C-alpha angles and dihedrals in degrees: 000000000000128000093243095063119102107240121224111269094235090066090069094065130112103232095207124093123236088254090062095048120074133171093242094054107023108044093165101047112020092102095052121115118240092232092055094245123149120280099223128203097270093048090047092050090049089057100053093282115169090000090120091051093052093048101039099043091052101038109024135063122228089251090055089057092049091049091052092049092048091050090049088051094213106191115210110270095206092082106274097081095211114157110264092206092052091049090052092049090057095057116108107241142146131039113048094339115126116246109257140195140283115212125191112209102221095153092120101182100136105126110248094021127114107144100110090052090061093053095046098045099041105027110022096154091064089061092045092051091048091051093050090053093046090048090051091051092050098036089238116174098201140015137212129198100208099205131191105253094229091060093088094155091049090053092051094049094045094048090052092048092049091054090050093049092047093050091048093052098251091117131038128034124003097000112212089349091292099121091241116129122202138145136171144193139201114255114191117211129222095245111269125146090210089070087078085078106085100227093046087051090052091050090051091047089055091052096257132122110287098250121142116250127235112255134250112075092064121206091254088066102030118004132131110022089348094297127121106276134187120201119193135165123253095249092046092055092045089062093060103080095054093046092054092046099046104022139247094274091058090048093050091051093057090084093050113196094329096098145345088248108092133213136040128291137208102241124180146171134219138167122057097356127122097235112030111189146086139299130185103226138162115283108262096040110154129241088242091061093047093050089050090053088048090058096249130272117333120255092006092287119164120251112242103172141333141209112226099205118007136308095302094064127088124263116259127196131233090263089061094062091099094060113112108247101229135120094282116031103061088056090069088067097044098266138087140218095256110166094339096240113128124222114195127213119199131209093257093059121092113236090204093056091044092052092046088054093049095045091050087058094048093046092051093048096049112117089217098234099119123055097221090054100036096047103018099057096052088047088052090053092051092051092048091049090053092049091046090054092047091250100112123132133218109278095031093107091049089049090052089053090050093049091049091050091050089056093053129126117301092014095094136040094255143012097266095096095042088049090054092046098051099068090042094051093049094044090054091046097049102031106029092137091065091055092046090058088067094056103099105167146012115269112280096020117119116253121249120180123353120250110223116224101183131253140262 
């Protein structure tokens, strides 16, 4: 269940037929082919492709684009949920300011997440168009698609699409006769989860060690090579063309009365479900609806818990399946939307073993800059291993709670440690009895026979 594993290809499929997907309701996926084949340049152009670029670059100002994105209130789809329009409005631009950079965060290493891969491998021109529009809004001179190194097929498809767009005049000098110049390349990363944090990504892009930077200054003021830099997730950028074509009011209404957060979202499910995959659904769709689309739990197992958006979100229980999955509601139960891809846990899976597996991943992927993360996460793994083997001591659970609290928000330079702490905190809260089963002796007393606690 680690981010380095190659995920089965069938996971990265949109499990909705073309008859279910329409331009007015499915802005991200309506162009996709049912067989999962590539939507090439000609097919993309035949379905309103680059229409937004041609219109916006010739008729709108960059500030007009930013205003539309702010009104649409597009929360970042990479997991943080920060408003894309607000981020763009904070970038230093105009006047004597140097033109900066636009960076697409395609380093999709969140365990249980595979949505950006679908967009890049099957519909690369949507991402390219979204980046052109974002670059225009932010007066960026060059763009980078910072891609997870293991996504070899994504790199091949994107490189091909970039060549096509360049040859057709959608990239380079004087795009669509507008006078705006912009180009971009694919930059493959070396495979580090920490590069999901935007300043660590920028350091890696510059050829440095992928450590987060102290803020301020923020990337919008001083990012890549000291220039104003905007970093957005693949799915976030892919929303841009439709918003600028159809308007922010239309985008807000896509979610209906489910939530105050507008738009659609690529939701998905993995783990022990019958139909793992992806669906583009209104923002605020519930976990119950997604599990129903996924065909329920495999082999009639019973649901024990679920992660709503990757390994760095908090565990929710079956009774939480009716919560709208948006940027607000999961927080009331100690979790968050994250990437919006559900991972199910069944009754026959050990929560202790599952947490040991997750914390091993987070400990390995720590950049080592902050003490709570660098030292606390390996310590957490050792305690969980002892409990898993039935060799835990009294006080170990309390120590796990303390370590998780020390990794909380605002106590480290980035969100890696809080992301590691959230599933641990909620697992201890909801399934403490399972951890207690692994406590075999008082502290300081020699161990006798191990107490098995099951396995994942």
